[in-house]
Each structure stands twice: as C-alpha cells, then as structure tokens.
C-alpha positions, -999 to +999 in steps of 0.1 A: -555-872-170-529-877-140-494-873-140-487-909-138-509-916-169-492-887-187-458-901-180-468-935-193-486-926-225-474-892-235-438-887-222-428-856-241-438-820-248-435-801-279-438-765-284-439-747-319-442-710-326-438-688-355-415-658-352-409-626-372-447-623-374-446-585-381-423-589-410-444-618-424-477-601-419-468-565-431-443-576-457-464-554-482-491-529-480-514-550-498-546-558-476-550-593-494-515-603-485-518-589-450-549-609-442-538-640-461-506-640-440-528-638-409-548-667-421-517-688-427-504-679-393-535-691-378-534-725-397-500-731-388-507-732-351-545-741-349-549-766-379-515-779-390-504-787-355-536-804-348-534-826-379-498-836-372-504-844-336-531-867-347-506-885-370-481-891-340-507-900-312-504-865-295-527-843-275-529-805-281-527-785-248-526-752-267-532-747-304-539-710-315-527-685-341-489-692-345-483-711-313-488-746-300-480-771-271-484-807-276-481-837-254-465-867-275-456-903-267-419-898-271-393-874-281-389-891-315-426-884-319-422-849-311-394-843-337-414-861-363-443-836-353-420-806-358-410-820-389-444-825-403-455-789-394-423-771-407-423-791-440-460-779-446-450-744-439-423-746-464-448-758-490-479-739-482-465-706-465-433-696-482-416-669-460-430-681-427-406-687-399-415-713-374-394-733-350-402-759-323-385-779-294-390-811-274-385-818-238-389-849-216-419-849-192-402-872-168-389-843-149-423-829-142-444-806-161-429-774-147-393-784-153-403-797-188-419-764-197-387-744-185-364-768-206-388-765-235-386-728-236-348-728-233-344-753-262-370-733-283-350-700-277-319-718-288-335-734-320-351-703-330-318-683-330-302-708-354-329-701-379-316-682-409-336-657-429-352-673-459-337-660-492-356-658-526-329-645-549-341-626-579-320-634-609-315-609-637-339-630-660-365-634-634-397-613-633-397-594-599-429-594-579-452-564-584-458-560-545-426-576-527-398-573-552-390-611-547-388-633-577-421-638-593-434-673-599-471-669-611-497-644-617-528-632-598-554-605-606-552-575-584-592-572-584-619-583-607-615-567-642-579-556-636-549-572-653-530-598-636-498-591-617-466-612-615-461-622-579-437-643-557-446-676-542-451-658-509-474-633-521-493-659-542-496-682-511-510-652-490-535-640-516-548-676-522-559-676-483-573-642-481-610-655-486-605-681-460-597-653-436-628-636-443-647-669-437-632-673-404-636-639-391-671-640-402-676-672-382-662-656-351-688-627-354-716-650-361-709-671-332-705-639-309-739-626-323-757-660-317-744-663-282-755-627-273-788-630-291-779-601-314-786-595-350-759-610-375-727-591-375-700-594-403-672-577-421-673-574-459-674-608-479-645-600-501-614-580-496-622-555-523-655-544-506-636-544-472-610-519-486-640-498-500-651-495-464-620-474-455-617-457-489-633-425-475-615-425-442-586-404-440-574-419-407-570-455-394-563-469-360-543-499-354-552-515-320-528-539-305-537-557-273-526-587-252-532-599-216-511-590-185-491-614-165-500-647-181-465-658-186-459-654-149-492-672-140-480-701-162-446-700-146-461-701-111-490-725-118-479-752-095-478-728-066-513-716-077-526-751-079-513-760-045-529-730-031-563-740-044-558-777-031-551-761+004-581-741+002-601-772-001-604-776-037-595-808-061-561-816-071-557-803-106-532-817-132-508-790-143-512-797-180-549-804-180-551-769-162-532-752-190-553-769-214-586-757-200-571-722-193-559-718-229-591-730-244-611-705-220-588-677-229-590-682-266-629-680-264-630-651-241-607-632-264-630-638-295-660-628-273-644-598-263-634-590-300-672-595-309-683-573-281-660-544-294-674-549-329-708-548-318-701-516-300-691-500-332-721-514-350-744-497-323-727-464-327-731-466-366-768-475-363-773-444-344-753-422-365-762-436-400-799-439-398-815-435-433-781-440-451-775-471-475-746-481-453-751-513-435-742-507-399-741-545-392-711-547-415-684-533-394-651-515-406-626-537-390-598-559-401-586-581-373-551-590-386-546-612-354-571-628-329-555-657-312-549-666-276-548-634-258-534-614-288-555-589-310-542-567-337-570-550-356-572-522-380-602-501-373-617-469-387-600-440-370-633-426-358-638-459-338-604-470-328-603-455-292-639-468-285-630-501-299-599-506-277-618-495-246-646-517-251-623-547-258-605-541-227-637-540-205-652-569-223-620-590-219-621-584-181-658-595-180-655-625-203-625-640-185-643-636-152-671-659-165-645-686-174-644-712-143-606-723-148-593-688-154-614-671-126-601-698-100-565-695-111-567-657-113-581-653-077-552-670-061-526-656-085-538-620-087-561-614-061-592-610-084-612-636-104-604-622-138-575-612-161-567-577-176-551-565-208-534-537-223-537-519-256-518-495-277-536-474-304-517-459-333-539-434-352-523-431-387-531-416-421-548-440-447-517-447-465-491-449-438-471-482-439-487-509-417-454-523-405-444-490-390-477-484-376-476-518-359-443-508-345-459-478-330-488-496-318-467-523-299-447-495-284-478-480-272-490-513-259-457-516-238-465-482-225-498-492-214-483-521-194-466-495-169-501-495-152-495-530-139-465-518-121-483-491-104-515-509-093-504-540-071-517-560-044-501-579-014-512-616-013-504-644+011-505-681+001-489-713+015-455-700+005-459-667+023-465-632+013-459-618-022-467-586-042-487-593-073-499-570-101-537-564-096-558-569-128-560-534-142-565-529-180-551-497-196-545-483-229-521-456-245-526-439-278-509-415-303-521-395-331-493-394-359-496-361-377-461-360-386-442-392-401-407-377-398-407-394-364-423-428-362-406-444-331-425-437-297-394-430-277-380-404-303-416-388-306-419-384-270-384-374-260-378-352-290-412-339-299-433-340-268-411-331-240-400-296-230-372-287-206-378-253-188-350-230-178-351-244-144-345-278-156-381-290-151-392-315-177-427-310-192-444-340-209-469-333-234-486-367-230-503-381-199-507-419-205-512-448-199-550-446-191-567-470-168-598-485-183-607-507-154-639-494-135-635-479-100-657-508-086-633-534-098-604-516-082-620-509-049-609-543-034-573-540-039-559-530-007-524-525-018-535-504-048-524-469-052-557-452-056-542-418-064-524-430-095-553-451-108-576-423-105-554-397-118-549-418-149-585-429-154-597-428-190-631-417-182-615-385-172-599-380-206-636-389-221-650-360-201-625-338-216-633-351-252-668-343-246-660-308-234-639-302-265-666-316-288-694-297-270-716-274-290-740-247-280-775-241-292-763-226-325-740-254-333-708-236-325-680-251-302-685-240-267-647-239-264-634-222-297-609-242-316-588-212-321-585-205-283-578-243-277-551-242-303-535-212-288-536-230-254-518-259-269-492-240-284-485-223-250-484-259-234-459-268-257-436-241-245-439-255-207-458-248-176-452-210-172-465-202-207-494-226-204-506-211-171-501-175-182-524-184-212-549-198-189-552-168-169-559-147-201-588-172-209-607-168-177-639-161-197-641-196-210-640-211-175-678-213-171-680-226-208-660-258-197-625-248-196-623-251-158-629-290-161-597-292-184-575-276-156-562-298-126-569-291-090-538-271-088-549-246-114-526-256-140-526-278-171-496-296-158-492-319-129-464-339-111-459-374-121-439-387-091-406-381-104-384-351-095-388-321-114-411-339-139-445-326-150-471-339-175-502-327-191-531-346-205-545-316-224-526-326-256-539-360-255-574-346-248-573-322-278-558-348-302-582-377-290-614-357-291-614-357-329-615-395-326-642-396-301-673-386-319-707-387-302-736-398-325-752-362-327-720-342-326-694-330-349-661-340-336-631-318-342-611-322-374-580-340-364-558-316-385-575-286-368-551-285-341-523-310-352-493-311-332-468-340-331 
C-alpha cells in the first residue's frame, strides 16, 4: 500500500495498550488467575482489536498481547474502535486498564506516530484506578479481598470459593491460555520436525509439575533497541533505497516487521522449551515423568516480550537458549534482517533477560519486580558494545546486537529490591575506600563469532563478561572425582566466599592458603591478576564473579552430575 492510498482510504492511526500489567497479572498468587489474566491481556490486543478493526474498516499493523496499532478511515472511526475495545474490556476483563489514542495520517507516518504516542501518554495519565468497594454486607473474595460476585471451585473435588468479578473472569480464561500455549509449542515442534511438546493440559497438573521444586526462576526478556529502530525507520528505509533496494512504505514495513518479530519470539520460546525437554530426556530416563511435557509457565509471550516461570534447575539454561534462539530466528526474517543491517550493523536483533531465582512460595509480583530490574541491568551490555555506522545522513554510533542476561538468587527475602540488595548486601567498602562488588553481571550470551565483525566493539568488555566463562566455573564447582566427591570441596568454597564478602585483601589471603586446590580447578576460578576481584573501569571499584559462580552452579546441573544444594553456600 502506498502513502497516497493510505491517505485516501485510511487517514488515521489508532494505538491501544494495556497498562499496569504487572499489578493485573500478579494481583494474587493463584496460578489460575495469573494465567487467566495473561490470556485476557493477549485477547485485548490480539483478538478484540482485530474484531473491532473489522467493524470500522480498519487494518491492523500490529496486534499482539496487550498492544495494537491500527489504520482506520477517520478519527471518528478511530474513536469508535477505542470505544468498542475498552467497553469490551470492562465487560469481560474487570480490573484491566487499557487506553488508546488517535492521530491523523495526513502529516505523514513518522509525525503521526510521534503525535500518537504523545496523545496516548496523556490519555493514560488520566486513567483512574478502578475501584471495587467492599461493603460491610458483601462477602469478600477469597483470593483478592475485593467484593465477591460468584463462586468457583478451587480444584476438582474441593469446595467452591466466593470470588470477585476480576478473579472469576481470569479463572474462566485459564483453560484458553493452556490451549494457546500448547498451540505455540505444537507449531514450533511441527516446524522443527520434533516430537510433540506441551505443557500440562490443566492448571492443577501444571501446579503439580512444580510441587516438588523448592526453587523457581522467573525469566523476563525483551528485545534491544526496537523503539529507536521504529523512531528512525524513515532514515533506515531511505538508506535501503539508496543502496538499490525498493521503496518500502513506512506502515507496511512496520506491519511486516511486527509480524516477523512475533513469530520469531514464539519460535525462540519453543526452542528454549525444547532445550529443557532434551535435558529432561537425558536426566529422567526410565522415570514416569514425560520429558516432552515441560515445566514452564509462560505468563507473557507477545511481540518481543517474554515472562516465563521455569523450574529453578532450568531457568538459567532456558534464558540463555532463548536469547541465542532469538538472534538466530530474527536473522531468518527478511524484513527484520534488512532493517537491522542498516540500523544496527548486523542482520539480526538481540535481547536482554533478567532471571530471578526464588523460593516456591515467594510472591510473584515481587519476583517480577526483581526480574524486571535484572532485565534492566542486562541492558547495560548494549551501552558497552557499540559500532560506528555511516549512512546517507552521515556517521553515527549505534548499539551492536549483543544479547545478555543478569541473574540473582534470592536467599533472604528481607531485601527484594535489586538496588538495595546490591548496594547494601553485595557491596563492601575497604579501609582505603575501594568498593568491592560481589556480583559481576551482566553476562554476554552472544557468541564470539557474532561479535567479531563489530569494529567499534570493545572486545575486552564483551570477553570479560562472557557467560560461557561463568558456565566453565559452574562446571568446575559441580565437578566430581571418581569417588563422587566434589573436586572443589564445598566447605573450602564456602570459606572462600566468606572471605570475598570481606573484600579483596581477605579473599586474596584465603586464596594463598588454598594453593593445594589449584591443580583441582581453583586456578580457573581466579583472574589473570591472581585475584578473585578485577577492575570494572571505574576508579577504585572492583568486582568478583565468584559469588555469581557459586550461587549459579546450583542451578546449572549437568545430566550426570549432582549440582550443589543452593542452600549449601547461601549468601545474599
């Protein structure tokens, strides 16, 4: 579709997005309500908007979980579309917050999108919190504390509970969520030629999958630099045209890019789940457990966003495999590859991930806060790995596609905010004012081969933060001798970590006392400077990855090895 046709037939843009998603998804700790809220969020953007767009003569550019962009014939039709979707949300998804905005396309796609987001931000600020007052004579909801409106059974054979309208709506959609996720996994297995892969067919069985696990991992991930790519899309399209390509329409390109991104994210999610299934097949041969039924609860899989609860033993492996698969899958997408090449200097996208490892009954909303903070920390990698590019407008510095993750094992729930944890619990200041950090992330997941063509990349930073080096340390800490004993005794590693918690002088002194362990693997845990600590590029600031290694080793089991107990050397 050309711009001329767009201005004649569809003259306005509409943007809709849900907000306060975390509060809505994790309003309670009941899994049925969490996944039901996920399904309602998906329906709002992916189904209700499409159905409303058909009623007003609109065309969806983007329609994914909780977010949509639509071309419509006029501003009036745009307002009607917003009314249809928001009214449906009030009826079918009590408690959901969703807002929209309309902008004219006559000013051009880029200007219209900028106006659209300004209007949307203003409209969203006017939304007030929905109130469901509980009157003295009203029965309170058993899970949320809101006013109850009906009854639902908690599980088969159990008594019914009085529940609020919000909780009832979420529970009624839980089975649809199971069906949708299994469709994504079935499609991925079919495309890969693999045996069928699925999650449990009902929520009670899904909960049972996690019943014996003391640790859960909440993995949050999203793509890097996509907002900037869309903001500069006109520049990138002109660069492609000047390189001899065809003239691509702005909005049509956004539509193809968004569709490819959604599909690439779903395929990467499948690949990460298949990775878990492969590990379970090797580890659980002869057991009654079906390894093709994977212990994952994807609370969000939409656009480039993923939020997944994973059995703790597989959380780090899931995150790493998802990130590498996301790079591979976006490289196979024709529109994404061409745009990314001129925008980022490589024909692919990258992503960041935060992994919060928590106890089984830890509140989901606090775990999500922690995982989101770790995700933000992982994005520091794109500030360090950059490339100089030149196009028709001149030279510029762009973040090179580098995927990374950061993680934290939460042993002590008295501190749940990442900044507080790292400043108050994982930072030691020596007598000379040197700051010693007991964490080393973020960690680069992108392979060396994918980074070698970035001339402006800081190779030292990427190499120093490579996740593969941490995996080597995991393997050393989990290694056993022929008698099944740890090559590096847990008691000695615990003593070394206690010394690291007192700063570099104590850690180095303890290292010298452990010289007898050097040949058994300890040497590979020590930096080239002969210390557990290394400079991080800031004056009088040191960091160690040893604490991350000893915490993470318990969550990196090999099929034939016994991983360390996470509680064995707990330190937070």
